[in-house]
C-alpha positions in Angstrom: 1.4 -261.7 81.4 -0.5 -261.7 77.7 3.2 -260.8 76.7 5.4 -263.8 78.5 2.7 -266.3 77.4 3.0 -265.2 73.7 6.6 -264.4 74.1 6.3 -269.0 75.1 4.3 -270.0 72.6 6.7 -268.1 69.7 9.7 -269.9 71.3 7.6 -273.2 71.1 6.8 -272.7 67.6 9.7 -271.9 66.7 11.8 -274.9 68.3 9.0 -277.1 66.4 9.9 -275.4 63.3 13.3 -276.5 63.9 13.1 -279.7 64.8 10.6 -280.7 61.7 13.5 -279.0 59.6 16.1 -281.6 61.1 14.0 -284.5 61.1 13.3 -283.7 57.1 16.7 -284.4 56.6 17.5 -282.0 53.6 20.9 -281.3 52.5 22.6 -277.7 52.7 22.8 -278.1 48.7 19.1 -278.6 48.3 18.5 -275.8 50.7 20.9 -273.4 48.5 19.2 -274.2 45.4 15.6 -273.6 47.0 16.9 -270.4 48.8 18.4 -269.5 45.6 15.0 -270.0 43.4 13.0 -268.6 46.5 15.4 -264.8 46.0 15.2 -265.2 42.1 11.8 -265.3 42.6 11.8 -262.4 45.1 14.1 -260.2 42.8 11.2 -260.0 39.9 8.7 -258.6 42.8 7.2 -255.3 42.2 7.2 -254.9 45.9 10.9 -252.6 46.2 12.0 -253.7 49.5 11.4 -257.6 49.2 13.5 -257.3 45.8 16.5 -254.9 46.8 16.3 -257.5 49.5 17.0 -260.2 47.6 19.6 -258.8 45.3 21.2 -258.8 48.5 21.1 -262.1 49.3 21.9 -263.5 46.2 25.1 -261.2 46.3 25.7 -263.0 49.1 25.4 -266.5 48.1 27.3 -266.0 45.1 24.5 -266.6 43.0 25.3 -266.9 39.0 21.9 -267.3 38.3 21.1 -264.0 39.4 23.7 -261.9 37.3 21.2 -261.3 34.4 17.9 -260.5 36.7 20.8 -258.3 38.6 22.5 -256.2 35.3 18.7 -255.7 34.5 18.2 -254.0 37.7 21.2 -251.9 37.5 20.3 -251.2 34.1 16.5 -250.4 34.7 15.5 -249.3 37.5 13.9 -246.4 38.5 15.0 -246.2 42.5 18.8 -245.3 43.4 18.6 -248.0 46.2 17.9 -250.7 43.8 20.3 -249.8 41.1 23.1 -249.7 44.0 22.1 -252.5 45.9 22.5 -254.6 42.7 25.9 -252.9 42.0 26.9 -254.1 45.1 25.7 -258.0 44.3 26.9 -258.0 40.8 30.6 -257.0 42.1 30.5 -259.6 45.5 28.9 -262.2 42.5 32.0 -261.1 40.6 30.6 -262.6 37.4 33.1 -260.1 34.4 29.4 -259.7 33.0 28.1 -257.9 36.1 31.4 -256.7 37.2 31.6 -255.2 34.1 28.2 -253.5 33.7 28.8 -252.2 37.6 32.3 -250.4 36.0 29.6 -248.8 33.1 27.0 -247.4 35.5 30.3 -245.9 37.1 30.4 -243.5 34.6 27.0 -243.1 32.7 24.1 -243.8 35.7 22.5 -240.5 36.0 22.7 -240.0 39.4 26.0 -239.2 41.2 25.2 -241.0 44.1 25.2 -244.3 42.2 27.9 -243.7 40.3 29.9 -243.0 43.1 29.1 -246.2 45.1 29.3 -248.3 41.9 33.2 -247.3 41.5 33.8 -247.8 45.6 31.9 -250.9 44.8 34.1 -252.4 42.0 37.3 -250.6 43.7 36.2 -253.1 46.3 35.3 -255.9 45.0 36.8 -256.0 41.5 40.1 -256.9 40.8 43.0 -254.2 39.1 39.8 -252.0 39.1 40.1 -248.6 37.5 38.6 -246.4 39.5 40.4 -244.3 42.0 38.8 -241.2 44.3 40.0 -238.0 44.7 39.6 -235.8 47.7 39.4 -236.3 51.5 35.6 -236.6 51.5 34.9 -233.2 53.3 32.1 -230.8 51.9 35.6 -228.6 50.5 36.7 -231.2 48.5 34.4 -234.4 47.9 35.8 -237.5 46.9 34.6 -238.4 43.0 35.9 -241.4 41.5 38.7 -240.5 38.6 38.8 -243.0 36.0 
C-alpha cells in the first residue's frame, strides 16, 4: 500500500514539474543552450560516471563547444572507458579537430582496446576513414585495425 501511495505521489510530482516547464514557455533553443552549459560543467566533474555521461550526451547533441574538452579527455584521461566515450562523442560531433584526435588515438593510445574502438568509431562516423579491419573477430584471428 505504501508503494502505491509513493508511486502516485511521484507521478503527481512529475506531472506538476512538466506543467510548470510548459508554463515557463522555454524555447527549444534556450533549452539546448542550458542543457549544453550544464553538460559542459558536468564534463569537468571529478565524478567519472557523470563525466562519461556528459561526454556521451554532448556527442549526441553535436556540441561543437565540447570538442576541446573532449579532446583533452581523450588524450589525458587515465580511464579507458572515459577515452572511449570521448572518442565516440568526438566522432559523432564530426569536427575535423576531434576526428583527427580520434584517428591519432587509434594509432597511438596505450590501450589496444581503445585503439580498436577509436578506429571503429572513425570508420563508422568519419568520411573517408583510413582504417580497415583485418581478421574475423574470433579468438583465432582477432579483428584489428589496419591502416
